[in-house]
C-alpha atoms as one frame of an Amber mdcrd trajectory, in Angstrom:
protein
  -0.302 -15.655 -13.728  -0.430 -14.209 -17.215   2.426 -15.202 -19.532   2.240
 -14.782 -23.267   5.925 -14.210 -23.899   8.009 -16.764 -25.725  10.989 -16.412
 -23.341   9.496 -18.575 -20.569   9.569 -15.916 -17.881   6.813 -15.651 -15.343
   5.888 -13.475 -12.371   3.598 -14.428  -9.559   2.648 -11.547  -7.329   1.582
 -12.241  -3.754   0.927  -8.645  -2.751   1.540  -9.562   0.934  -0.964 -12.418
   0.666  -3.768  -9.873   0.506  -7.340 -11.045   0.682 -10.457  -9.136  -0.414
 -11.096  -7.923   3.090  -7.601  -6.485   3.576  -7.333  -2.778   4.348  -4.180
  -0.646   3.987  -3.784   2.947   5.151  -2.567   5.957   3.181   0.865   7.288
   4.093   1.971   3.959   5.557   4.497   1.584   3.982   3.426  -1.887   2.879
   5.507  -4.557   1.107   4.641  -5.708  -2.375   5.996  -9.203  -2.802   6.325
 -11.448  -5.780   8.096 -14.520  -6.990   9.437 -15.068 -10.490  10.440 -17.873
 -12.877  13.430 -17.390 -15.049  15.595 -14.225 -15.196  13.706 -11.010 -14.824
  16.295  -8.277 -14.045  13.818  -5.421 -13.611  10.104  -5.015 -12.992   7.576
  -2.184 -13.133   5.114  -1.979 -10.338   1.739  -0.361 -10.674  -1.425   0.200
  -8.686  -5.038   0.711  -9.834  -7.950   2.203  -7.873 -10.573   0.922 -10.333
 -10.032  -2.848 -10.493  -7.346  -2.566 -13.152  -8.988  -0.323 -15.750  -6.255
   2.361 -15.245  -2.755   1.835 -13.781  -0.474   4.272 -11.983   3.289   3.563
 -11.602   4.706   3.014  -8.161   8.136   2.374  -9.636   9.593   1.554 -13.011
  12.728  -0.478 -13.885  12.998  -1.680 -10.284  15.950  -4.048  -9.933  15.930
  -4.559  -6.199  13.916  -7.813  -6.164  11.028  -8.773  -3.948   9.765  -7.150
  -1.756   9.254  -3.533  -2.710   8.290  -1.145   0.163   5.538   1.071  -1.048
   4.743   4.291   0.796   1.035   4.444  -0.099   0.074   7.878  -1.485  -3.207
   9.583  -0.708  -4.076   9.286  -4.412  -4.300   5.468  -3.990  -7.288   5.682
  -1.605 -10.076   3.548  -2.809 -12.043   0.349  -2.270 -11.216  -1.283  -5.652
  -7.423  -1.372  -5.480  -5.161  -3.850  -7.318  -1.385  -4.128  -7.749   0.471
  -5.263 -10.853   4.070  -6.501 -11.154   5.270  -6.526 -14.761   8.579  -7.406
 -16.456  10.277  -4.227 -17.634  10.211  -4.152 -21.431   7.613  -6.880 -21.837
   3.956  -5.910 -21.070   2.914  -9.554 -21.592   4.799 -10.857 -18.512   2.908
  -9.732 -15.422   0.654 -10.735 -12.575  -1.888  -8.774 -10.565  -2.890  -9.123
  -6.959  -4.457  -9.871  -4.786  -5.501 -13.437  -5.578  -3.708 -13.689  -8.910
  -5.801 -10.852 -10.315  -9.343 -11.762  -9.231  -9.501  -9.832  -5.985  -9.301
  -6.259  -4.837  -8.375  -4.621  -1.567  -9.043  -1.269   0.061  -6.860   1.673
   0.945  -8.350   4.100   3.460  -7.363   7.572   4.650  -5.352   7.770   7.919
  -4.664  10.059  10.759  -1.334  10.571  12.509  -1.184  12.330  15.898   1.523
  14.997  15.753   1.102  16.359  19.280   1.637  14.842  21.741   4.055  12.899
  19.622   6.378  10.630  21.574   4.949   9.991  24.973   7.579  11.990  26.846
   5.553  15.105  27.202   4.175  16.128  30.584   0.828  17.890  30.567  -0.222
  19.351  33.844  -3.768  19.596  35.166  -5.311  22.918  34.405  -2.978  23.675
  31.401  -4.446  24.169  28.013  -2.826  22.090  25.276  -3.604  21.427  21.690
  -3.846  17.885  20.306  -2.833  18.054  16.650  -2.841  15.552  13.902  -2.035
  15.114  10.196  -4.892  13.927   8.006  -4.007  11.732   4.958  -7.039  11.788
   2.739 -10.517  13.020   3.370 -12.090  12.054   6.672 -15.522  13.467   7.494
 -15.500  12.868  11.257 -13.187  11.357  13.872 -13.533  10.450  17.537 -10.836
  11.769  19.810 -10.205   9.572  22.885  -7.523   9.506  25.509  -6.267   7.061
  28.058  -4.775   7.578  31.536  -3.461   4.000  31.714  -1.420   3.605  28.542
  -4.335   2.376  26.535  -5.139  -0.724  28.542
């Protein structure tokens, strides 16, 4: 925790108890969590893809309290990611995560199958069908596999 303000407020970010080996995926929602000491009516939440050298806002003047559901953008992909929760209006009251600012975590590209999409389709032997997907980020290669027993 980093507190240099004279008004005795503090923020402790948990960032979902992330560890250095944690991996999140682009275009999925993850909760950013924190606890605070004192009255902090609003926070700004940022992410960094370069260990905190540069910060990008997730949200500003957020008054909803912990947790904040973050839909991870493709722009956040990287192996040196950090999150910062900061008191709105006081840049000296903040914490970074994971691990109170010492760790980083990774955000990777993701794939989402768009067809078949809900498991109710019936594909008949001999018919030609397209399997389609949405790519979130740059992925050089992917293996396509299927199951006839529900993935068991």
